[in-house]
N, C-alpha and C positions, 0 to 999 in steps of 0.2 A: 563392680568389683574392677579394679584398675588392674592394666595389662603392660606392663613395663615393657619398652624395647631399648634395643643398642640405640645409642644416640649415633649421629652421623660421624664420622671420625674429620676432621677440619683440614687433615692434609692428606697428603700419600704415605701410603706405607714406607716410603724410602727418604722422605722427606728431612726425615732427623741426623739421615746416616752424615757422617761416621760416627757420631757419637750414640746411636740407637740404629743396630741396624735393621735392615728393613722388615727380615725375617721373623724378630723380635717384635715388632708392631705388628706386623700383619697376626703372628699365634697370640700374643696379650689381648688383642683386641675381638678377634671372632672367634679365638677357643675361650679363653679366660674369664674375660667381660661376658660375653655370651652365653656362659655357663653359669653366671650369677643373676643375669637377668630370667634365663631360665626357670632356675632353683628357685628362685625368688617368688614368680609365677605361678608357680607349683605349690609354693607353702601359702600363699594368698589363697588361692584358689581351695587347699586343704583347710584354713584356720576357718573360711568362710562355711564351709561344709558342718564345721566343727560349731558353731555361732548359732547355726542356722539348726542344731540337734540342740544345743546347751550342752556341747561336749567340754566342759570346764577343763576338766583335766587334757584333753586335746588340744586344746587353746594353749595352753602351758607347755607343753611338749613341742609346739611348734615355734616358739619366741625366738629361741638361739637361730633355725633357720632362717627365721625373717629377718634378725637380728646383722648375722654370718653374711649371706645373702644381700640384705639390703644394704648393707655397710659396702661391702665389693661394689656394689652397682654406683652409690654416690660417688663413691670414692673413684673409683676409675671413669666416671664422667667427668667429675673436677680434673681430676689426671689428665687427658687428654686435653683439655682445652687450657691446661696451664704449660703446653707445650709448643714449639715452635722452631721452623727451621732455624739454624745458630745466624745465617747472615740478613734473620726478618729484622723489621723496623720492631716487631712487637718483641724481642729479644733486647733490643739496643731502648725500647722505651720504658714508661713508667718512672721516669723521672723523679716525680715527686712522692711517690714510693720509697724510690731509693734513697733520696732525700732525708727521707726518716729513719731508713734503717742507718745511714751514715750516721744521723744524733744517735741513736739509741745505742749501737752497737760501735761507734769509733771510727769505723771505714766497712764498706763494703767486702773486704778482704778478711776482717775479722767475724762478718757475720757469716761469710762463707765457710769460715775454716769452723766456726760454732756450729753451724748446721750439718758438717758432714761430721764433724764430734756427735752429733746427735743419733745421725744415723749406723753410725759406724757402734753406738752403744746399743741398736737394739737387739736382743734378745731372739733369735726363731725369726718369725716372720712378722710383718709390723708395717708401719707407714712413717715417714719424718714431714712437720706441717712448720710451716710459718704462718701464723695465726693473727689476727687482731684481738683483743680482749677486748668484747664489748661491754664492760662496765668502767675499764681505765681507758681505752682504745688506744692502750699502748702493744706493740709488737710483741708477740711471744713465739720461743719454740717450743713443740709438741711432738710427742710421739704416742702413736696409738698402736697396741698391740693387732693383730691378726688382720681383720674387716672393721676392727672396730670406727664407729663414723666420731669424726669432731663433735665433743661438746657443745650444746646451742650457747653458752656463754661467750664461746668464740667464733668468730669468722673463719671459714680457710682461704687463705692467698693463694698459697703455693702448698701444694702435696707433693710428695717423691715418695715412689711405689717403693718398698725395700723387701720386697719378697722374691725369691729366687729366681721366677718366671719372668722379672722385667730386667735379667741381666744376665743371667748363667748362660746361655749358649753362645754370647758374645765376650763376656769378660769372667767366665768361668766363675772362680772363687775370689776374684779380685775385685770384690766390692766395693772397694776404696776409689778404685780407678771408675768404677762406675759412677760414685757419688761425687767425683770431681768433676766429669765429662759432662752429667746431665746439667749440670748449671750454665752448660754454653747453649742448651735449646729451652730453658726457661721462659715463659711468656709473661714478659713483666707490665705489659699492656693491661692484658685480663688480669693481673694481680692486682694493678693499681684500679682496675674499676670494681672488684671484690671489696678491695680496701676501703673505695668512696662509697659503698654501698648503690653503686650503679649497675651490679651486676645480679641476676636470677638464674640461678639452678633448673633447668628442666630434665625433669627426666621420665 
């Protein structure tokens, strides 16, 4: 049975400041993400026992815990890697993907406005994504509720956590400002690798 672990954070807690406060990154990573990992491992252990005991009802009851915590682990593992310090080459990079964005959306600013609009339209908690449609190869903006992972027909390129724990102790209820500021620390080099199929998520 797999034992999932917290991935190594690719930068220091304060590396995303001032856009994302060090305390947010620390709590988000060591508390929230760690909890998803712990709960996912616990659910896997329970479902392993249920399978051994041929407990079908027990297996069914555990599906929601696996979906929620497994999605939380996947989404956050993607999230940490699609962020980088604002002055880094990773933020400035991704020129081929940015060219594709300009072709599809008219300009990067128009794309940014649409992405922010998607985020602000999320009711409750959820995620906003830039994805590649694996059938058409076009880029799409997609939102997912709670911790639902991106469906397999899409490749996630950029994911933005829009749960309150991602911004509240810094931005309070001004989630629009958070949506704008996080664009300053998006890792377009990693996004481009995902777009080209040169990236594999390790859990």
